[in-house]
C-alpha positions as CSV (number, residue, x, y, z in Angstrom):
1,M,19.6,6.3,50.0
2,T,16.8,8.4,48.8
3,V,15.1,7.7,44.8
4,G,13.5,10.7,43.5
5,I,10.2,9.4,41.6
6,L,8.6,11.3,38.7
7,S,6.1,10.9,39.0
8,T,3.5,8.9,41.5
9,G,1.2,7.2,38.7
10,D,-0.4,3.5,39.3
11,M,3.3,2.4,38.6
12,G,5.4,5.0,40.3
13,A,3.8,4.5,43.5
14,A,3.9,1.3,43.4
15,I,7.7,1.3,43.6
16,G,7.6,4.0,45.8
17,A,5.8,1.6,48.2
18,M,8.2,-1.2,47.8
19,L,11.3,1.5,48.8
20,T,9.4,2.8,51.3
21,A,8.4,-0.5,52.7
22,A,12.0,-1.6,52.7
23,G,13.2,1.6,54.2
24,F,14.6,3.4,51.6
25,D,13.9,7.1,51.6
26,A,11.7,7.8,48.7
27,L,10.7,11.4,47.5
28,T,8.3,13.2,44.7
29,C,7.6,16.2,43.2
30,L,4.0,16.9,42.8
31,E,3.9,20.4,40.8
32,G,1.3,20.1,38.5
33,R,0.1,16.5,39.7
34,S,-3.5,15.4,39.7
35,E,-5.3,14.9,43.2
36,L,-4.7,11.3,42.5
37,T,-1.2,11.5,41.9
38,R,-0.8,13.4,45.4
39,T,-3.2,10.4,47.3
40,R,-1.3,7.6,45.5
41,A,1.7,9.5,47.1
42,R,0.5,9.8,50.5
43,E,-0.8,6.0,50.4
44,A,2.8,4.7,49.4
45,N,4.6,7.0,52.0
46,V,6.4,8.8,50.0
47,R,7.7,12.1,50.8
48,V,6.9,15.4,48.8
49,A,9.8,17.8,47.9
50,G,8.6,21.5,47.3
51,S,9.8,21.6,43.9
52,M,11.8,20.1,41.0
53,D,15.2,21.8,42.6
54,D,14.7,20.2,45.9
55,L,13.6,16.7,44.7
56,V,17.2,16.9,42.6
57,R,19.4,18.4,45.7
58,E,17.9,15.8,48.0
59,S,18.1,12.4,45.5
60,S,20.9,10.2,44.7
61,L,18.8,8.4,42.0
62,L,15.8,9.9,40.0
63,L,13.3,7.6,38.4
64,S,11.7,9.1,35.4
65,V,8.3,6.6,35.4
66,L,5.5,8.3,33.4
67,V,3.4,8.5,30.4
68,P,5.7,8.5,27.1
69,A,4.8,11.8,26.0
70,E,6.0,13.7,29.1
71,A,9.6,11.7,29.1
72,A,11.2,14.4,27.2
73,A,10.2,17.3,28.9
74,I,10.7,16.0,32.3
75,A,13.9,14.9,31.3
76,E,14.6,18.4,30.5
77,Q,13.4,20.0,33.6
78,A,15.5,17.6,35.7
79,A,18.3,18.9,33.7
80,Q,17.6,22.0,34.3
81,A,17.3,21.8,38.0
82,M,20.8,20.1,38.3
83,E,22.5,22.8,36.1
84,R,20.5,25.2,38.9
85,T,21.7,23.5,42.1
86,G,25.2,21.4,41.0
87,A,23.6,18.2,42.3
88,R,24.3,15.0,40.1
89,P,21.6,12.4,41.0
90,A,21.9,8.9,38.4
91,F,19.0,9.6,36.1
92,A,17.3,6.4,35.5
93,E,15.0,6.6,32.4
94,C,12.2,4.3,33.0
95,N,9.6,5.3,30.2
96,A,8.2,3.0,27.2
97,I,10.0,5.1,24.5
98,A,11.8,4.3,21.6
99,P,15.8,4.0,21.7
100,Q,16.1,7.0,19.6
101,T,13.9,8.9,22.2
102,V,15.9,7.6,25.1
103,A,19.1,8.1,23.5
104,A,18.1,12.4,23.1
105,I,17.5,12.3,27.1
106,A,20.3,11.2,27.5
107,E,22.6,13.2,26.1
108,R,20.7,16.0,27.4
109,V,20.8,14.9,30.8
110,S,24.4,13.6,31.0
111,G,25.0,16.9,29.3
112,A,24.0,18.5,32.6
113,G,26.5,15.7,34.3
114,A,24.1,12.9,35.5
115,L,24.9,9.6,35.0
116,V,21.7,7.9,32.4
117,I,20.4,4.6,33.2
118,D,18.2,3.2,30.5
119,A,15.5,1.0,32.0
120,G,12.2,-0.6,31.0
121,I,9.0,-2.1,32.8
122,I,7.9,-4.9,32.3
123,G,4.2,-6.0,34.0
124,A,1.8,-4.8,36.2
125,P,2.7,-2.2,39.1
126,P,5.0,-3.9,41.3
127,R,4.3,-5.5,44.7
128,P,5.6,-7.9,47.1
129,G,6.0,-11.6,45.7
130,G,5.2,-10.2,42.0
131,S,6.7,-10.4,38.9
132,T,7.2,-7.5,37.4
133,R,10.9,-7.2,35.8
134,I,12.8,-3.6,35.4
135,Y,15.2,-4.4,33.1
136,C,17.8,-2.2,32.8
137,S,20.9,-1.1,30.7
138,G,24.0,1.6,30.3
139,P,27.7,1.9,31.2
140,D,26.9,1.7,34.9
141,T,23.5,0.8,36.2
142,S,24.6,-0.4,39.7
143,A,22.2,2.7,41.2
144,L,19.2,1.1,39.9
145,E,20.3,-2.4,40.9
146,A,20.6,-1.4,44.1
147,L,17.0,-1.2,44.7
148,S,16.9,-5.1,44.3
149,E,17.3,-4.9,47.9
150,A,13.8,-3.6,48.3
151,G,12.3,-6.7,46.4
152,L,12.4,-5.0,42.7
153,N,13.3,-7.6,40.2
154,V,15.9,-5.6,38.6
155,R,17.7,-7.0,35.6
156,P,20.8,-5.9,33.3
157,V,20.3,-6.4,30.3
158,G,23.7,-4.6,28.0
159,S,26.2,-1.7,28.6
160,R,24.4,0.5,26.0
161,V,21.7,2.9,26.7
162,G,19.0,1.8,24.5
163,Q,18.9,-1.6,24.8
164,A,16.5,-2.0,27.7
165,S,14.5,0.0,26.2
166,G,14.3,-2.1,22.8
167,L,13.6,-4.9,24.8
168,K,10.4,-2.8,26.1
169,M,9.3,-1.6,22.7
170,V,9.3,-5.0,21.1
171,Y,8.0,-6.9,23.9
172,A,5.0,-4.1,24.2
173,A,4.3,-4.9,20.7
174,S,3.2,-8.4,21.2
175,T,1.1,-7.3,24.3
176,K,-0.6,-4.2,23.8
177,G,-0.2,-4.4,20.1
178,T,-2.4,-7.5,20.3
179,T,-4.7,-6.0,22.6
180,A,-5.5,-3.2,20.0
181,L,-5.9,-6.1,17.1
182,W,-8.4,-8.0,19.3
183,T,-10.1,-5.1,20.5
184,E,-10.8,-4.0,16.7
185,L,-11.8,-7.1,15.4
186,L,-14.5,-8.1,18.4
187,T,-15.8,-4.4,18.1
188,A,-16.0,-5.0,14.1
189,A,-17.8,-8.4,14.7
190,R,-20.2,-6.8,16.9
191,A,-20.9,-4.1,14.7
192,L,-21.4,-6.6,12.1
193,G,-24.1,-8.6,14.0
194,L,-21.6,-11.1,13.8
195,Y,-20.1,-11.7,17.3
196,D,-21.9,-14.7,18.5
197,A,-20.8,-16.9,15.4
198,L,-17.4,-15.6,15.8
199,M,-17.6,-16.9,19.3
200,A,-18.6,-20.2,17.9
201,E,-16.1,-20.5,15.8
202,F,-13.5,-19.2,18.8
203,A,-15.0,-22.3,20.3
204,V,-14.2,-24.8,18.0
205,S,-10.8,-23.4,16.8
206,R,-9.2,-21.2,18.9
207,K,-10.6,-21.5,22.8
208,E,-8.0,-21.0,24.9
209,T,-6.4,-18.2,23.0
210,A,-9.4,-16.4,22.6
211,E,-10.7,-16.3,26.1
212,R,-7.1,-15.4,27.6
213,L,-6.9,-12.2,24.9
214,M,-10.4,-11.3,25.4
215,G,-10.2,-11.4,28.9
216,E,-7.2,-8.9,28.7
217,V,-9.2,-6.6,26.4
218,P,-11.6,-4.8,29.4
219,G,-8.7,-3.4,30.9
220,M,-7.4,-1.4,28.3
221,P,-9.9,1.6,28.1
222,R,-8.4,3.4,31.5
223,R,-4.9,2.7,30.0
224,S,-5.8,3.7,26.3
225,R,-5.1,7.3,26.2
226,R,-1.5,6.7,27.6
227,W,-1.0,3.9,25.4
228,V,-1.4,6.0,22.3
229,G,2.0,7.5,22.9
230,E,3.7,4.2,23.3
231,M,2.3,2.7,20.1
232,E,3.6,5.7,18.5
233,E,7.5,5.0,20.3
234,I,7.2,1.7,19.1
235,A,6.2,2.7,15.6
236,A,9.3,4.7,15.7
237,T,11.3,1.9,16.8
238,F,10.5,-0.3,13.7
239,E,10.6,2.7,11.3
240,A,14.2,3.6,12.4
241,L,15.1,0.0,12.1
242,G,13.3,0.0,8.4
243,L,10.8,-1.9,9.2
244,T,7.0,-0.7,8.7
245,P,5.7,1.6,11.4
246,R,2.0,1.1,10.3
247,L,1.4,-1.7,12.4
248,M,1.6,0.0,15.5
249,Q,0.3,3.3,14.1
250,G,-2.7,1.7,13.3
251,A,-2.6,0.2,17.3
252,A,-2.3,3.6,18.1
253,D,-5.1,5.1,16.5
254,L,-7.1,2.1,17.7
255,F,-6.2,3.6,21.5
256,R,-6.8,7.0,20.4
257,F,-10.4,5.8,19.4
258,V,-11.3,4.1,22.9
259,G,-9.5,7.2,24.4
260,E,-12.2,9.3,22.9
261,S,-15.0,7.1,24.7
262,P,-16.0,7.7,28.3
263,L,-14.5,4.2,28.6
264,A,-11.5,6.0,29.1
265,D,-12.5,8.1,32.1
266,Q,-12.5,5.5,34.7
267,T,-9.4,5.2,36.7
268,S,-7.3,2.0,37.8
269,R,-9.3,2.4,41.4
270,E,-12.7,1.1,39.4
271,P,-13.6,-2.3,38.3
272,D,-13.1,-2.7,34.6
273,P,-15.9,-2.7,31.9
274,P,-17.8,-6.3,31.1
275,L,-16.5,-6.7,27.4
276,D,-20.0,-6.9,26.6
277,A,-20.8,-3.4,27.8
278,M,-17.5,-2.0,26.5
279,L,-18.1,-3.7,22.9
280,D,-22.0,-2.0,22.8
281,V,-20.2,1.7,23.6
282,L,-17.4,1.1,20.7
283,A,-19.4,-0.3,18.4
284,G,-22.2,2.3,19.1
285,R,-19.5,5.4,18.2
286,L,-19.0,3.9,14.8
287,P,-20.7,5.7,11.9
288,P,-23.9,4.4,10.7
289,A,-23.4,1.6,7.7
290,E,-24.7,3.1,4.4
């Protein structure tokens, strides 16, 4: 079974490494990708196809694993390659996008003749013995479920495209949305000169909760730019249900603010900044008080 991966970022490369270690043939296309993405592909022993047509032609399953903003464009490229080559690999849409976004992608890709599998990844990039879950839904998810043989934790959640992505959206609202809230309140406390007083209150009333949530904040800046799109997709999910999108739009604004700082330039190969240093940078970017 040859699995095409688009693309070998942190998550895609980790999946590729799991697959190749288990004897699967993993393949990617690196047209337009960064040098770091190319390095990750090499380290994961993922083969490189010369073009999208070659990738589609050789693969029996395609995994789309990118930032949310690129999901529709890469699906369109894959669909066009299917139409040019006549190849019809199953297409697993694994990005953090709203159910209605998945539905539009599924309509385009299935229109090119391919089976579409909806998938939502919860957890860090997978590794042997890790706890990352890949939820999937659709009329036939067997091609993605077959990757369980490589040690990936693939869990079907329904027969409809959109269910797995919906689960990803509501779960990410609880985690990344919470990280946005805590980043903002800690930055505000810093700017108000009340950080020490807040820490003292947390020590009395919310010690364990505060320590856990504050511990997650420093890992956010390097992810902030791609989390903007994810929060916008969650907002669209909620709005389509008749709920307010504004909570997650606010989270997107916070991540956009962080993404405009030098903190967002670090990669996953560098240590996360200390919380104090991170808050100093963010508070320093606020306009002076009148």
